[in-house]
N, C-alpha and C positions, 0 to 999 in steps of 0.2 A: 536588291533588282526586284521592278515588279512588271509586267506585263501592261501594254497600253493597248487598251481596247476600244475602236471606233465607236463601237455602238454607244457606250456611254454618253457623250456630247451630243449624239445625233436624236436619243430619246430624247434627254432634258433640255434641248433644245426645241425640240417639237411642244414638250408639256410648256415651255416659259411660254412660248408664241401664245397658247392658247388661253394663257391665263389674263386677266385685267391687270395693268399696270395703272399703280397709284404715284402721284407725286408726292413727295415726304422731306421736308427741310426740318433736319437736324441739330439743334444746338449743344455745342461743346461750350460746357463754362470750364474755361482753362485758367482763369486767374486764380484759383487755389483750388487745394486737395478738399474732398469731403471726406476721406479714409485713408489708411494706408494698410497694404498687406504685407505679409512677409516678402522676401524675395523667393523662397521656396513656397507659396500657394497652394502650388500642388500637390497632394498627397495621397498614398494608396495605403491600402493595408493589407497584411497580410493573415490570416485566419485560423485557429486553432483545427478547424472540423475535421472530423475523420472522415475516410469515404462513407461509412454508415449513416451520414448525417440525412436525411430524404425530409423533403415537407412537397404538399399536394401530388406525391404518388411517384416522385422523381425522387435521385439521387443526384445531383449535378455536381458534389465536390469531387468525386474521382479522389486521385493522389494530387491535389494541391492545397490540403492542409502545410502547416509549419512543419510537422512532423514527417510527414511523408512525401513533400514536393522533392523532385528530383532536381539539383540545383546545378548540375553540369550541362542542360539546354543552352546552346546557341543563341535560338530565338529569345528566350526568356533573359539571358545576360544581355543580350543588345539590345531588348525592348526598355532594360531598365538604364542601360549606359546612356540610349539617348537623351535623358534628360540632362543629364550632368550639370545636377546632381538631380537624383528623385528620393522626395521625403518620403518614408516606408513606417509604417506604424504596424507592429507586432501584436496581436491582441486578438479581442472578440469574444463573444459569449462564454467559451470555457475558457479563458484567460484567470478565471477567479476560482478555475477549478485544476489549475496545473501545480504541481511541488517541482523544485527544481534540486536534481539527484548531486548533492553537492553539501559538503560538512555532515551532520546527524543523518542526514536523508541516505539511505544505503537502497532501497528499494525502488524502482523505476516502474511504474506499472504503463499499460496501453490504453487508451481511452476503450469502454466496452460499453456496451447497449445497457441499460438500467434504468427500469421506471421511475424509481425511487430519487435519481441521481439529478445533479443539478441540469437540465435542459435533458433531460432523458441517459445522460453518460455518468461512468464512473468515474474515480481519478485519473489524471493524466499525467505524465510526467515528462519534462524537459531534461535530459542527460548534458553532461559537460561537452560530451563529445561532439551530439549535434550543436551545441552551442557553437561548439569549436568552429563545424561544418559552415554555420549561417554567417559567422562573423568574418569567415575567409570570404564568403559568397557576396557578402556586403562591403568588404574593402574592395573586392575586385570590380564591383560594379560601381561604387562611390555614392553608396546609399548614405541617407542623412537620417539617423535611425531614434525613433522613439519605442519603446519597449512597454508594455502593457503589464502590471505585474497584480500577484494574487493578492485581493485587499480583502478576503473571507478567512485568511491560512490564522487557525486557531480560534474562532467563532465558529459557535454553535446555532444552527436553527432553533427558532423560538418553539416552545411548546403547545402555546397560544396563540400566537399569531405567524398564518401560514405563510412563508417567503422572507419573514423579519431572520436576518441572522444578528446575534448579540453577542455581547462580551468585546474585549480590546483587543483589538488586531494584534496578533505576535511576529517579530518583525523578524526572527532570526533566520530563517531559510531565506530570505531577501537579501539580508546582513552578508549571509555566506555566497550568495550570488554574485551579490556587488563585488565581493571582496575578488572573487575568482575574475569576474569580469574585469578587474583594474589589475591585477595582477597579469592577465592576457595583455594589456594594454589596447585593449576592444573599446571602440568609441560609442558613446550611446550619446545622442543630443539631450534626451529628457525621458522621463520616466512618468507613466501615467497611471494613476493609483484605482483600479479595479475598473467595471465595465460594468454600466446599465445598473447599478445599484442605490441609483437618486432616487426620489420620489416614490411613486408605488414600483419601480423597480423592473424587471424583466427576468424572471426565472427565482432572484433574489434582490434582497434589500437591505441596506442601512441605515441606521437612524442618522439623521442630517447631523445633530450634534455629536453623536459617536464617530460619523466620519470626518468632522471637522478636527476632533480630537486625534485622530490616527492620524489625518495626513499632517500635522503637526509633528507625529513622532518618527513619518517618512522623511518630510524635510531635513530634519535634526542629523537623520542618518546619513541622508546623502551629503548634508554638508561635513559630519566628522570624515566618512570615506573619501570624500574627493575635496582632500586640503585644500586644492588651488582654485579659487573661483573662476576664473579662465577655462577652467577644465571640466565645470561642476557642471553635471546634468542639472537641466529646470524638471522642477515638481508640476504636473497636470493633474486636474481632476475636476468633476468627478465621472466623465465621461460616457454620460449618462442624456434621459430624456429631460427636457428642461421643464421644472418646476418651479415658480417663481420662490414660494413661502422656503422649500426645500434647500435652493440654491443660498437665499440670505442667509437662512440660520446656521448651513455649514460654515459660509463665509466670516458670518458675525463671531463665531465660536473658534476657526481657526485664527484670524486678524490676519492683516495685511503684511504681505512679503512671505507668506508660507506658501501659496499655492501660485506657482509664476504664470499659467496659463489656464483659463477657465475652458474646459472643454465640455461638448455638447454633442448630442445625434440627433441625426436627421434622417427622418422616413416617412416623409411627408405623402406618398403616392399608395399609403394601407399595405393590406398584405399583395403579396406576390399571386395570388388567385383570381383577383378581382377582375372579371370580364370588362370593367369600364377602363382597364388603366389607359387605355390609349387616348380616350376620350378626356381623362384628369390633364395627360401630357400637353394636350394641344388645344388645352382651355385656358388661357391668360388670366382669368379671373380665379381658378384654381390655384394655381401657381401661384399669386399673389398672396394666398393665404397665410404661406408658411412666414412670409416676413412679419409678423407679429412675434412670433418667437425669435427673429433677430432681434427686435427691437427689445424683447424683454431681456436677452442676453446682454444686449449693450448697455440698456439701463442697468443690472448689475454691475456689469463692467466698470460704465462710470461711476459707480457708487463708490466698488471697493479697489477699484486699479490694480489689477493684477499686472506684473510687469509685461507678461507677452500677449495680455489682452484677451481676446476670446477664440478658441479654435471648433470647427467645425470635425471631430475626431474620428468620425464615422458615418457615413451616408450613402444609403445603396440604394436611395428612392423607395425602391418598394421592398416591405421585410421576407422574412425566410427563404433566403436564397435569392431574392428578386422574380420576376416574371419570365418564363420560358421561352414566351411570346413576344416579348417587349425589349427587356433589358441586353440584351445583346444586340440589337440593331438600330438601324441610323435613327428612328425616332426616339430612342431613347435619350439621345444627344441634346433634343429640344429641352427636356427637363433638367439634365445635368449640367449642362455650360449655363442655362438661364439661374440655375441654383448657385453656383460660383459666382455669375454677374451680379447676382443680387444680394449673396452673403458678404462679397467686397465690400458694396456701398454701405453696410452696415458694418463695417470695420470689422470684419471677421479675418484675422492672421492667417487662418490654414485651414484646407479644406477637403478632408480626407474622403476618397471615395474608395467603398467597399466592392471590390476588392481587386486588387491586381491581376488576380486570377483565382478561381472556383466560383460555385455558384454558376448562377444564370446572369449576375450582373461582373462579372470579372472582366476587366481590360483585356486581358488578353483570353485567348480558348482555352478550355481546363485539360485538351488532349493534346492540341496540336501546339499551343502557345501562338496560334496566329492571332494579330492586334485584330479585334472588334473596335467598329466605327467610333465608339468612344474613347479608345485608345488615342487615336489621331487628332482630334478634338482636345482632349488633354495636354498633350504635347506641342499644339500651337499655342493654347495660354501659357503654357510654362517659357516657351521660346518669345511671346511675341509681347503679353501684359505685362508690363512693369508693377512694380508696386504701388504706386502712386493714384489713387482714384478721381476721377474726375466726374463732375456732374451732368447729365445730358437732361434734355426736355426735348420735347415735339410734340405736335400733335397732329395725330394720325391714327389708324385703325391699332386697336390693343395688341392684334395678332403679332406687331411688331417691336422685337425688343432688341434693347441696345442699351450696349454698355461701353465706356470709355475708361483707359487709363491712358497713362504716359508710358511710351513706348519701352520696351525691357531694353532696345540698345538704343542709345541715344543717337539723333535728336526724334522731335516728332509725338505723334499718339497713335495708340492701335485700339481700334474701337472691335467689336462682336456684335455682329446683326444676327437676330435670329428669326426668322419668318416663319409663324406657325401657320397661315395661310394656307388652304389648299387650292385656293384659285385664285390669289390675288399675290404680284409679284410687288417690288417699289423699286422707286427710282428715287434715290437720296442725293440732296445737296447738303452742303453743310454750312451753319454759320457760326462765329466767334462771338460768346457773349460779351457785352460792353462791361467792362467790369466798374464794377461801384455806383451805376445808374442803372435800376430795374425800369426807367420811362423813357430811355434811349433805344434806339433801334440797335439789333444785331449786326455786327460785319458779317455781310457775306463773302465766304470763305472761298476764294479762287485762286488755287494752289498750280504752282510752277512745274513740282517734279513730277514726276511718274508715280502714281499709288502702286503699291505693294497688297494684291489680293490676294487671299486664299479662300475659295469655294470649295465648302462640302455639300454634295447630294447623294442622294441614294442610287446608287447603278442603274435601277431600273426606271426609278421614279416612284416605285413604291417605297416610302419609307420602313416598310416591315422588312425591309433587303440588311441583310447582314455584311455588306459590303459598300465600301463609302467610295465616291469618286472627288479626287482632291482637285481644285484646277480641268476637270474633264478627261482626271487619270485614275483608272481603278486601283485601289491600294489591294490590288492582290497579290498575295507572298509565293514568291516561286520558292526552287531550290536553296537560291541564297538565304542567309537567316539573318542580314541587315537590313535595319531600316531603310527605307529608301530616303533621299534627300526631297525634302519639301520645300520647294521653290515658290516664290512667290509670281503671279502673273500680274507683269508691269502695265499700268493702266492710264492712259490719255489724262490729266486732271482736270481738264476740260469738260470731262462727260461725267454725266452724275453716278454714282454708285450703284449699280443694278443688284438685287439680292431677290432672285428666283422664287416662286412659291414653294413652299417646303423644302428652304434650305438655309443653310447657315453662314457665314461667311466672317473672317478675318483681315480687316483694314489697315494697313499700316501708312499714316501720312507724314511724313521727314518733315516738310516746312508749314506745318500746322504751328501756328506762334501761341504756345499756352505758356503764362509765365512760371505754372507751377510745375513744368517738366523740365525748368531752365537746371 
């Protein structure tokens, strides 16, 4: 249940009246898809960071890490259940410093601050008691789970090259962990091998040829322990930043059919303390730069053809916990939702947001579990945007970003409009591209059914606000811990789609005829 405040629409209507409106025609190319995502494209992470993790003179993680998160909170449970299901990846920087207390491992230390440790921490441990708790929680909330494995187990840091870890991966602790997981009947959709060990690495790195050899060991282990192909988790990797030579080398060594999904990380906003963060988010040319990474990863996928394609298995925008002034605000949605739109056009199958909770970039407040603005944008994407991606073209201000998919619930198409402009609104008309003949004019689309519209705006009109309005209703949690129904506004199809300055809108059109969506 949420309060409805009348001042939200009044302020925003005043703001809209002061902005200049530009007419734009958007052409949807519905004859064929340009890409396909996974049905559970929206993904979030749970990280290992303890409360002592600090950056930029702040310690924003609190008790939001995998080992200390209180799993009993109704607000947390309901936030996950609302996705039905939500894909969650358990992992992060410290995963390659985690042992599993099972089999021959008898001691189970907590993470402790240590200057010479990986990322400044000593080795930590996942007890099977905590693993049991987590799996009860995952089962109760309907989570589709990816688990990030320790890929440094058994290796040693090189004495001659700082950050390089050498030697073969020792799989025994992972074997014991998987056997325990299987004995309990716990469902794991996929295992990701290591975290940010590719290329130059982050804190640690592994040679590409060595990683390729070790991922073969992991794949064979999974095939051995999970005998039935239909219940066999997928093997993902490398879960790091894309470097062309490193990615190509490890895939050449491992060969086809070993890595099921090629995973990489995106942090294109740079350090979380960058004072220019807001300007980056609102600059369309800056947002476009990361497309070169998506293209590079797509080229590698087309060459080696892993079964599950490419995943963005971690993306928080800003590094080191995010930006305390931006990541929790409405403004962050301009980066986040644009990234999901762009990634989907490059055939990235999954996009994992760092994090569900914790740091400054959590979708939920780390203390109260109240959703931050990006939570609602993610939930709407999950509910409205189907897996079939359509091309769109337009001639207009680059501050208007548009992405189109077949609607998740047929029939029709769903679009997301992102307006980065501070002083310009857009009145949108749609056209249906003439298939097969670029020289012929496009069909102007005139709908007969009401459109379903979901407009997201900052509560006060200030995009630094941490409260979002959905169709002029502020999303402010009361004593109830349920996620409110997020109903559309039905709009006369004869009217143009109106996108206010610095706002985001999802629009579903049920009677738009796109052959790719049949």
